C-alpha positions in Angstrom: 131.1 157.3 99.8 130.2 156.5 103.4 126.7 158.0 102.9 126.3 155.8 99.8 127.3 152.7 101.7 125.1 153.6 104.6 122.1 154.1 102.3 122.7 150.7 100.7 122.8 149.0 104.2 119.6 150.7 105.3 117.8 149.7 102.1 119.0 146.1 102.3 118.0 145.9 106.0 114.5 147.1 105.2 114.2 144.8 102.2 115.3 141.7 104.3 112.9 142.6 107.1 109.9 142.8 104.7 110.9 139.6 103.0 111.1 137.8 106.3 107.7 139.1 107.4 106.1 138.0 104.1 107.4 134.4 104.5 106.7 134.1 108.3 104.2 131.5 109.4 102.1 131.5 112.6 102.6 128.4 114.7 100.2 127.2 117.4 100.7 124.5 120.0 97.0 123.2 119.8 95.0 123.2 116.6 92.0 125.4 116.8 88.6 123.8 116.6 85.4 125.2 115.1 81.7 124.3 115.1 80.6 123.2 111.6 77.4 124.9 110.5 75.0 123.8 107.8 76.1 123.8 104.2 73.9 125.8 101.9 72.3 124.3 98.8 74.6 123.8 95.8 74.1 126.7 93.4 74.7 124.6 90.3 76.3 121.2 89.3 79.5 123.0 88.3 80.1 124.3 91.9 82.5 122.6 94.3 82.5 122.9 98.1 85.5 124.8 99.3 86.0 123.9 103.0 86.6 126.6 105.6 90.0 128.1 105.9 92.2 129.5 108.7 93.9 132.8 107.9 96.8 134.2 109.9 96.3 137.8 110.9 98.4 139.7 113.4 100.0 136.5 114.8 96.6 134.8 115.3 94.4 132.6 113.2 90.8 133.5 112.2 88.4 131.1 110.6 86.7 131.8 107.2 83.5 129.8 106.6 83.4 127.3 103.7 81.6 128.2 100.5 80.6 127.0 97.0 82.9 128.0 94.2 83.3 127.2 90.5 86.7 125.7 89.6 89.0 128.2 87.8 89.3 125.7 85.0 87.1 122.7 84.0 89.6 120.0 85.0 90.7 121.5 88.3 90.0 119.8 91.6 90.0 121.4 95.1 92.4 120.0 97.7 91.3 121.0 101.3 93.6 122.8 103.6 95.0 121.0 106.7 97.0 121.4 109.9 100.6 120.3 109.5 102.5 119.3 112.6 106.1 120.6 112.8 108.6 120.7 115.7 107.6 124.3 116.4 103.9 123.5 116.6 101.0 123.3 114.1 100.8 125.5 111.0 97.9 125.8 108.6 98.5 124.7 105.0 95.8 126.4 102.8 93.7 124.5 100.4 94.3 125.0 96.7 93.0 124.1 93.2 95.0 121.4 91.4 
């Protein structure tokens, strides 16, 4: 019985730690800045400009250049990502299709 309870505790601890890691956010005190390059020509009238995004990797942010993309559905609009200020610092809120 003790081994069974110990196994359950270990499994729950691992599950909780993975869950916490999946929902963790990276906070920064100063928002990163980038140099905006030139925007390539629009491939077709259907394409929408998707602005550059910041991705958190290993506790740091890296920048992914903007690109042209077709909306997943005809009526969808793209809302750009932005930096949100919290009491812990700034956190990146990714852009999304609405």
